[in-house]
C-alpha positions, 0 to 999 in steps of 0.5 A, a space after each residue: 437308301 433309295 425309296 421303294 420302286 426307284 430305279 437309279 437311271 432313266 430307261 433307255 427304252 421306257 416302254 419296253 421297261 414298263 412292259 417288262 418291269 412294271 411302272 415306276 412311281 413317278 414319270 416326268 414325260 416331255 418331248 417333240 414326239 407327242 405320239 410317243 408321249 401319248 402312247 407311253 401314258 396309255 401304256 402306263 395306265 393300262 399296266 398300272 390299273 385294270 379296266 374295271 378299277 379305272 373309275 376309282 383309280 385314274 385322275 387326270 388333272 391340268 397344271 393350268 388349273 390345279 396346284 402342286 398341293 392338289 397334285 400331291 394330295 391326289 397322289 397320296 390317296 390310296 387306291 380302291 379295288 386295285 394295287 395302284 392308282 394313276 395320276 396324270 397331270 397334263 401341262 405339268 410345266 405350268 405347276 411351278 413345282 420347282 418352288 415347292 419343297 413338298 414336291 422335292 420331298 415327294 421325289 425322294 419318297 414317292 407313294 409306291 401305290 401311285 404312279 404320278 405321271 407329269 406330262 409337258 411339251 418341254 420341262 425346263 431342264 435347268 430347274 432344281 426339280 427337273 434335275 432331281 427327277 432326272 437324277 432319280 431316273 424319273 425323267 423321260 424325254 421323247 426327242 424327234 428321231 433322226 431320219 437314220 433312226 426311222 427304219 428301226 422305229 418303223 420296224 418296232 412300231 410295225 411289230 407292236 401293231 402286229 403288222 407284217 412288213 418286208 424290210 425294203 418296205 420299212 426303208 421305203 416307208 421311212 423315206 416317205 414319212 420322214 422323221 415323223 413317228 405319227 405319220 409313220 404309224 398312220 401310214 402303217 395302219 393304212 398299209 395294213 388295211 391295203 395289204 390285208 393278210 399278206 406282208 406289206 411290200 415296197 410296192 404297197 408303200 409306193 402305191 399308197 404312200 410315197 407316190 402321192 407325196 412325191 407327185 405333190 412335191 413334183 407339182 410344187 417344184 414344177 411350179 417353182 421351175 416355171 416361176 408360176 407364183 400362183 401355182 407355187 402358193 396353191 400347191 403349198 396351200 394344198 400340202 400344208 392345209 389340205 393334206 396337213 403336211 407338217 412343215 418339217 416333214 414337207 421341208 424334208 421332202 423338198 430337200 430330198 427332191 432337190 438332192 435328187 435333182 442335183 444328182 440327176 443334173 450331175 449324172 446328165 452332165 456326165 452322160 449317165 444312162 437313164 437306168 444309172 440315174 434311176 438307180 442313183 435317185 431311187 424314185 419310181 420309174 414313171 417319175 423319172 421323165 419329170 425329174 429329168 425335165 426339171 433337172 434340165 431347167 436348173 444348173 448345178 449352181 442353182 440347185 446347190 443354192 436351193 439346197 442352201 436355202 433348204 438348210 437355212 429353212 431347216 434351222 429356222 423351223 427347228 428353232 421356232 414353231 414347227 406349225 408355222 407355214 411362213 418358213 415354207 412360204 419364204 423358202 419356195 419364193 426364195 427358190 423361185 428367185 
């Protein structure tokens, strides 16, 4: 017989389920999207324990500093002045709970008056404990979204934040921020302040978000095209360090720009009009001259090789630390060769 409070499978939309049905007694949350993880933990706390009772019923522990026994003892403590208590354990992958039979037993019969939230950058899915968590429906993994999923995610986040945004603006914002929920959320808040009481439009996104990043990419690729190593590394430093662009999002932008260059070069060779090229690449009209100037400086073969280098860098970034700028440095120097 399943323990009280258990649901047999992991929720497709854990946040929506939480709001509709209340919290599960146990969560093992990990993944690439720290923004979504933090949002989920905050929502669990807000749903499970009223503000006036959190001093007595909210424990935050670190898996680097406590033992499995301490975590389970805390989880078994009865709530005070509240129906539930919440125990949040960061770095829970460092607990070594896979070796603790007591934890396996807890998965089978979690305390129904406690919500135990285990948070990690990534749990080892091969372990017996994680498999048990997953089978019981307690494992929630927030993977990095694919670019094609971003418009829907942007729309949902705008609705959650109470921000009115037009459908074309949703697409423009998704393109501008790439597969980065955190960047999209920050951009939505900025756009909401910019638009005031009216709906956010695609022009707002272009003025506030897209243009700054597009111009930065144009500057970088301009420097690459001119073979100016100092200017290239300066532009790269500005984007990565000053503007704090995550390498993966920056790579997405460079790849998109090279695809636009390839489209423009092919269109120029075919004798297409400026209006036709503008419609094909989908950039603000005042950036078209710069794009065409850059396209004139590269052959189709050079641009295809450049996209190949971008794809290789993408595989390297996704296979290692995303915060490292070395991959981007190697890429831009390779593009200059």
